[in-house]
N, C-alpha and C positions, 0 to 999 in steps of 0.2 A: 609520587602520587599517594601511595598507601600511607606515608607518613602524614600527610596532610590530612588525609581523609580518617585515620586513627584520631588524630587531634580533634577533628570536627565531632567524631563520634563521642569522645570524652567531654567536650564542651556542652553537647547537646544534653547527655545524660545527667550532667551536673546542673543542667538548667531546666529540669523537670520534664524531659522527653524520654519516650521510649524509642530506642533505635534498633531496627531489625535489618539485616543485610540481605540483599536481593541478588540478582545477577543480570548481566547484559550479555545476550547471546545470538548467534545467528539462528534464523528462523526459516528453515527450509520447508515451505508448504506442500511441495510436491512429494519430498522424501516422507514427510509425516503423514500425509494423506495416503500414500502408497502402503505405509505400514499399519494403516487403520487408525492413527493417532489424531486425525484431523478430519471434521466432518464437511469441510469446504475449503477450496484453495483461494477463495475470495478475488478471483481474477488476478492472480499473480502476474506481474510484468515479467514474461519469460525472458531471461538473459540479464535480469537484475537480481539484487540480493536483499533480503530483508533481515533486520535486527529487532529484537524485542527486549523489554524488560519483564523479569519475573520477581514476583514478591510474595512472601507468606500473608496469611490474613492479617488482618488488624488484632491488636491486643484485645483478648476476651471476645474473639469470634472464631466459631468452629470452623475447622477445615472441611473442605469438600471430599468426600468419598469417591474414589475412581471406580473402575470396573475391571477387575483382574482378568476376567475372561477375555476381554478385548485388549488387554495389555495397557490399560489405563491406569497409570499410578495415582494414588491419593494425593491431594493438595498437601504442601508442606505445613505443618502446624505452626501456629504462632509460639514464640518462646515466652510470651507473656500472657499467661493463663491463670487467673486467680480462681481457685476452686470454690470460692465463697460467692463468686459473682456469676449470675446468669449470664451465658454467652449469647451474643448476637447470632443469628442463623448463618451458616456458610454462604459463600458466594455460589451462584448456579454452576455446577460442574460444567467445564469445557475443556476437553484435551487439547494440548498438553496443559496441565494444572499449573496455575500462577501466573499467566500472562494476561489475565483480566481479573479486576478485582474491585470491589467496592472501596470508596474513600469517604472518611469523615470530612466534614468541611473544614476542619482545622488541621488536616494532615498535610504532609509534604513529601514529595519523592525527589530524591537527590541522585543524580548521575553524574560521576567525573569519569570522562573517558577520552581516549584518544581518537581524533578524527580520522577518517578514512584517508589513505594515500591519494594521489592526484586521480581523478575520475571526471566523467562527464558531469555527474550530478550526485549529491548526497543530500539527506534531510532527515530531520526528526519531526514527527507529528504525533499530537495527543487526539485520543479518539474517545468517543463514546461507544461502547462495545455492545452490550445488552441492555435492553430495556424491558420491564415488565409488560406483559401482554395486557391489553386493555379488556376489561370485563365485558363479556358479551360479544366481542368482535371476532368474526370468522377470518382467519389469517390464510386460509387454505390455498386461495387464489392469488395471493401476493407473491411477486417475483423474489426469488431469493429467501424465502420464508424457510426457517426450520426452528425448531423449539428446543431449549435446554431448561434444567431445573426440575424442580418437583414440588409437592405439597408444602414441604417445610421451607424451602427457599424462595417459592413463588416460581411461576412459569414465565420464561423470558423468550425474547426473540431478537435476532441480530439487527442492529442499526449500522454499526462500524461506520460511523460518521466522524469526519475530522472536526476538531475544535480550533477555530482560530487560524493563524498563519504558521506556517512551518518554520522551524529553524533549519536553515539550508546553507549550501555552500557560499550563496550569494549574500547572506545575512546572518552570519553566526559570530558571536564574540568568542574569541580563543586567545590563547597565550603566545602565539608565534606571528611571525611576519607573514606566513602562508596560512591559509585555512586547512590545508592538506597536511596531516600528520601532527597537527597541534594538539593541544589539550583544550577541552572544554568542559563547563559544567552546564547541565540541563536540570532546571528547579521547576517543579510542577507543584502548583498549589491553587486552592480557591480562597484562600483567606490572606488578605494584605498584611495583617499583623505577624501572621506566621512566617510569610515570605521574608519580611523585614528581619525577624529574628533570625532566621536561618542564614540569611545573607550576611547578618553581623558576625555570626559564629564562623561561617566560611572565612571571612576576611581575617578574623582573629587566628583561624587556623593556617593562615599563610596563603590563601588562595584569592587571587586578585578580582575585584568586582567586575574588572574589564573582560573577564572570560565567563561570566555567569550570565546565562540565558534564561530568562524566566517565561514559562509557558503557563498561562492562567486558565482556569475553569471558572465560568460564571455560575456561581452558586445558585443563583435564582433561576436559571434556566434548567439546570439538571437535576435530577434527584439524587442528592448525595446523602449519605449516611450508610449505616451498616444494618438497618433494619431489613426485614423482609420486603422484596419488591424494590429496593432501591437501585439505581443504575449501576453498571460496572464499566470501567475504563480501561485503557491500554495505552502504550506509547510505542510506535513503530519507526525504526530506522529504515532508509533506502540507500542503496548504493548501486549506481549505473555506470558500466563500461569503464572500469580502472585502466589507466594508462599502461601501468606495469603489472602484469599477472603475478608475478612471483612476490612483488610488494604487497599486493592484496592478499594473496594466500597466507603470507606471514601475518598481516594484520588480523584476518578473520579467525586464524588458528589460535591466536593468543588473546582474542578480544575479551573473553569472560576473565582471564587473569589479569588484564591491563586495565579494567574498568573496575569501578567501586559503586554500588548502588544501595542506597538507604531508604527505607520506609521510616518517616519520622512523625511520631505521634504524640501530642502533649499528654502528659499523665492526667492533668486537669484540663477539662476541655475549655478552649479559648473562644470567647465571643465571636460571633460571626462578624467579618469584616469582608464583604465580598467585592469581587471584580465585576464590572459591567462586561456585557459581550463585547468582545474586541472588534475596533474598526479595522476590517480587512482591506487589503490592497485591491482596488478594483481591476477587474479584467479589461483588456482593450486599450488600443492607442488611438482609436478613431479612424484608422486607415484599413481598409479591407485588403486582404491578399490580392484580390483581382486587380486592384489600383497599383499594385506593385510589378505586376506582370503585363507583358504585351500579348493580346490575343489569347488569353487563358481559356475561354470557353471553346474557341476554335482548336486549340492545340490539344486539349483533353478529348474533344471529339475525334480529332485526328488519332489519337492514341487508341481510343476505343474501338473506331472502326478497324484500325490495323491489326489489333489484338483479335478481334473477331474474324476477321478475314484470314488470318493465319491459321485458325484451328476450327472453324465452323463446318469445313467439309467432313471431318471425322467425329465432331463433337457437337452435342446439343449444349446449350449454355443458359445460365441465369445470371442476370445483372443485379447486384445488390447495393443499395445505397446505404448510407449511415445516418443514425440519428443520436442525439446526446443520450449516453448510456446511463449515467447515475445522476443523481442530484447531489448537490453539495451538502456537507455534513450537518449543518443546522437545519436546512431545509428538510432533509431526511429525517432529522429527529422530530421535528414539529408535524411532519407528514405521517410519522410512523412507518418508515419505508427503509429498506435495506440499501445502504449506500456503497457496500462492499469495499470498504476501505479507500474512499475518495481521496484526492489530493488537489488542492486548489493550485498546485503548481503546474498542473497539466489539464489539457482537454481530453474528453474520452468520447468517442463516437463508436458506435457499434452496428452491425448489420442485423437483420432478422436471422433466425436459424436457417441452417442449410445441413446437407450431408455429403459425404463422398460415398458413392455407391459401389464403387469397384477401385481395384488398384490403379486403373488407368486414368481416373479422375484426377483433377487437379485445379488449383486455385491461382488466379492471377489478381494481385493487389496493384493498383496504379492511382496517380494523382499528383498532386502539387507537392513538392519538396519543401515542407514547411521551414526546414533549417535554412535552406538556401534564400528563402524570402525574408528572413528575419523574424518569422513569426515563432520560431522556436530555437532553443539552445540544442535540443535533439528530439526526434521524432521516430516513431516505429510503428510497425504492424504486428499484431500477435493474434494467433489463431488459438481459440479456447474449445475445450470439450465440456459439454454439459452432462449431468447437473452439477458437477464439482467445480466447474469455471477454472479448471486447470490449464494454464498456458503451456502448449506443447511445441510450438513453433513460433519463432519471431524474425523479423527483419528490422535492422536498425538503419537509421539515415546514412551511417558512414558507408553502407553498400550502394547507396542510390546513384552516385554520379555515374553517368555514362550508360545508365540502363534504359533511358528513354529515347536515345538517339535514333536506334533502329526504326522505331515507330514514328518519329517526326520528320525525319530525313535530315540530309545534311545541310539544308537552307535554314534550318531553324537554329538561331544563335544562342537561344537560352534553354537548351534541351536539358540542362542539369537543374533547371528549376521544376522539373518533373521526374517521375520514377515509374518503372515497371518492374515487378518482382513476381516470381512464382513460388508456390509451396506444393510439393508432390511427393508420391511415394518413392519416385527415383529421380535421379538428377536429369532433367530435361535440357538444361544448358547451364552457363555458368553463372546465371541469375536465378538460381533455384534454392531454395531451403527443403530439406528432407523432413517429412512428416513421419515421425516413428510410429509403430503400433504399440497398442496397450498390451494386448495379449503376447505372452513371451518376452516382455521387456525386461532385461536383466536388471536395469537400473531400478524399476518399479512400475506398477500398472499405470500411474498417472503421469509418467513422462511422455507417454504417447496416447493415440486414440485409434479405435478400430473403425472400419466402415460401417456405414449405417447409423453411427452415434451422431446426435445432434450437435451441431457446431455453431460458433459466431466467430466473426473477425472483428477485432476491436483495434483502434488507432489512438495513439496518444501524440501530443505536440507539447513538450515540456519547456516552460519558461520563455517567455517573451521579453521584449524590452521594459516592460512593467515589473519584472521580477516574479511573476505568477504566470500561470497558464493563459494563452491567448483567449480571447472572446470567441464564444462559439459562433458569434455573428460576423466575425472578421477573417474567417479562414474557409477555404474550399474543402469541403468534406472528402475525404479519401473514399475509393471506390473499389469494388470487388466483383469479379466475374468467376464463376464457378463452371467448369467445363466438364461434362458428363459423356464418356465414350458411347458412341451410338451402338445399339446392339447389346449393351450391358444392362438391360431392364428398361432403357429409355425412360427413366422416371423423371 
C-alpha cells in the first residue's frame, strides 16, 4: 500500500501539485468530550465507532491556534508557506484541530485504506461541517446551535450535513472478493478535471480504478475556497457491530498506520469544472411496515397496556412518541440548520425531552422490530443526554427476539416482529440495559448521565431494500414509556 501511495505522491508532485500527508484515525466523541476536547458529541450512535480524516491547512493558509488552558492543541501548520505570499485566514478553530477544513474548488483529498472486518454496517460520508453565520440573524433559539471562529476567521455555526450518497459496505469499490478487509481508495473533489488527473496518477501508481470511490462536492452549492467565511468540510467513517471483536480491535489499533491520506493542491489554480448535485437514492419501497404485519395496531396496543399494567401500581408514567429528528444534509444546509451528522442510510426518530428523577425511575422502549419486517438491516434505540447529545446507553436489534412474547401472549405467532426493552440504573430483568452515572464515572463524565439531566430517546433503522434508510412514511415509529417511582417527588 505505502509503495503505491509513495509513487502517487511522486507523480503528483512532478505534475505541479503540492501533496500534504494527513491521517485517518478513530474518533471517540465520548472520550474527547469527557477530556474537554470536543464541544458536542453530535448524537453519537452509542455502540458504533467513528473514524475521521485529519489534514493540515492548504498551502499559504494560516493554522488555527488552540487553547493551551483547555488542552486544545494548535492546528498543524502547512508545510508549504511562502513568506512572500499573504496567507489566507485559518479555519475556524474546533477541537480536535484538523478534522474540519476549508477546500479550494480545485483540491482533492485521497484516502487509501483497509476496509473494516466483517460487521453489520460500515460507511464513509462527506460532510459540510461549519458555515458562516448570516449577518443580522439571531441563532440563539436554534436547536443544536453553537459558535466557533473569531473576527479574523469569521463566526461560524455547525451544519454537519451529509453531502450525497455514502460509500458503504453495500456499494463500495475495492480490490478483494469481499468488502470486508479489502483495500479501497476514497477520492473527494469538487472539480472534474482534478478528479480525472488524480485518477490517472493513481492508476499509473499501480492502483486499480476498480477500487477508486469518488465522492463529489457540488461547488455551486457550497462556499468553497480559503477566504474568510468559506465553508468547512469533513469526512466521517462509521462501523457498527463487528462480528469478531478481536479482529476489529486489531483493525482499529493499526488504522492510522495502515492508511495513507493526502491533501492534493494544484500549484497553479485549475479552472472550475464543477459537479452537479448528486442524484441521490430515493427512500422507500412503496410498502408500509403495517402492510407486512398482521394486526400491528392491535399488537402494539396490547404491548402498551401490558407494560403499563405491570408497573403502574408503583409508578407514574409518561408516554413519549417520536418524530423525525434531523433534516437531511442539503436541506439542513439550505435551511441553515444543524443536521448533527445525518446519514441517509438510516432513519432518525426522537422523543421530546424527559428526565429520570430518581434511581428508581426507568425507561421502556418498544415497537416494531424493523429488521424482522425487512425495513432495516439493523435497528437500535439510544438514550442521549443533553446538551452534549452524548449517547450513554443503547439497545440493538440483535437483542430484540423473544422480548415481546411475554406481553403479547403465547397465541401471537409473530411476536419477534416486535420488541420490548428497558433502560435502568439497576438490572430489572434480563432485558435491561444499565444507564451509567456521569458523576464519578471512571471512563469519563459523558459515558453516563445523572438524574434530573434532560434526556431524549432516539431510534435508528439502517438500510432497507433500496440500499438507504427506510422512508419515514413507511415505518411504525418506536415508542417510549418513562416510569417514575411514586413518592419520589411525583413529578
